[in-house]
C-alpha positions as CSV (number, residue, x, y, z in Angstrom):
1,M,100.7,93.8,82.4
2,T,99.2,91.4,85.2
3,I,96.4,88.5,85.0
4,W,96.3,86.7,88.4
5,P,98.3,84.8,89.1
6,F,100.9,85.8,86.0
7,V,103.0,88.5,85.4
8,L,103.4,89.4,81.7
9,I,106.7,91.0,80.9
10,R,108.6,91.8,77.7
11,R,111.7,92.7,78.9
12,P,114.2,90.0,79.4
13,N,115.4,91.5,82.7
14,P,112.7,93.5,84.7
15,S,113.6,95.7,87.5
16,A,112.3,95.2,90.6
17,Q,110.8,98.3,90.9
18,L,108.5,97.0,87.7
19,L,108.1,93.9,89.1
20,N,106.9,95.4,92.6
21,H,104.5,97.5,90.6
22,E,102.6,94.3,89.3
23,R,102.8,92.8,92.7
24,I,101.0,95.4,93.6
25,H,98.3,95.2,90.7
26,L,98.4,91.2,91.9
27,R,97.3,91.9,95.3
28,Q,94.7,94.5,94.2
29,Q,93.4,91.9,92.0
30,L,93.5,89.3,94.9
31,E,91.6,91.7,97.2
32,L,88.9,92.6,94.5
33,G,88.4,89.6,92.5
34,I,89.9,89.3,89.2
35,L,86.8,90.1,87.3
36,P,85.6,93.0,89.3
37,F,89.0,94.3,89.2
38,Y,89.2,94.4,85.1
39,L,85.6,95.6,85.2
40,W,86.4,98.4,87.9
41,Y,89.8,99.0,85.8
42,F,88.2,99.4,82.3
43,A,85.3,101.5,83.3
44,E,87.5,104.2,85.4
45,Y,89.8,104.0,82.2
46,G,86.6,105.2,79.8
47,Y,85.5,107.7,82.4
48,W,88.7,109.4,82.2
49,R,89.2,109.2,78.4
50,L,85.3,110.5,78.6
51,R,86.6,113.7,80.7
52,G,88.9,114.2,77.8
53,K,92.3,112.8,78.9
54,G,94.5,111.4,76.7
55,H,95.3,107.6,76.5
56,Y,98.5,108.0,78.8
57,A,96.8,110.3,81.2
58,A,93.7,108.1,81.5
59,Y,95.3,105.4,82.7
60,R,97.7,106.9,84.8
61,A,94.5,108.7,86.6
62,I,93.2,105.0,87.3
63,R,93.4,104.4,90.7
64,F,94.7,101.0,90.6
65,E,97.8,102.6,88.6
66,R,97.8,105.6,91.3
67,E,98.5,103.0,93.9
68,A,100.9,101.2,92.0
69,F,103.0,104.0,90.7
70,A,103.1,105.8,94.2
71,N,104.4,102.5,95.9
72,D,106.6,100.8,93.3
73,A,109.9,102.2,94.3
74,N,109.2,100.9,97.6
75,L,110.0,97.2,97.9
76,T,108.6,96.3,101.4
77,Y,105.2,98.5,101.0
78,L,103.6,95.2,100.1
79,N,104.5,93.7,104.0
80,K,102.2,96.8,105.3
81,R,100.2,97.6,102.9
82,P,96.7,98.3,104.4
83,L,93.6,96.2,102.8
84,W,91.9,97.9,100.1
85,A,94.7,100.5,99.8
86,F,93.6,101.6,95.9
87,V,90.5,103.2,97.6
88,R,92.8,105.9,99.0
89,H,94.3,106.6,95.7
90,R,91.9,109.4,94.9
91,N,92.4,111.6,91.8
92,D,92.7,115.4,92.9
93,E,90.2,116.8,89.8
94,A,86.7,117.4,90.4
């Protein structure tokens, strides 16, 4: 879990991929602002739950998570990441 400027991890030896995933969230929070990030994050989660998705599916549908999961294995992603890249990670559902 990431709460600017901290990454909170339960595992004693987190993988580079997990750390990169959380660093992507740090960048998102920095760009959007911490409070707007969390308002948007939880609003999107609520939206997907209301649309009938279960907890995990709603979590994975959040655009911030889609960007992070799509790029967490690319350890150089943050070096070339465009500003506000999370906006491009839309859900294909109508």
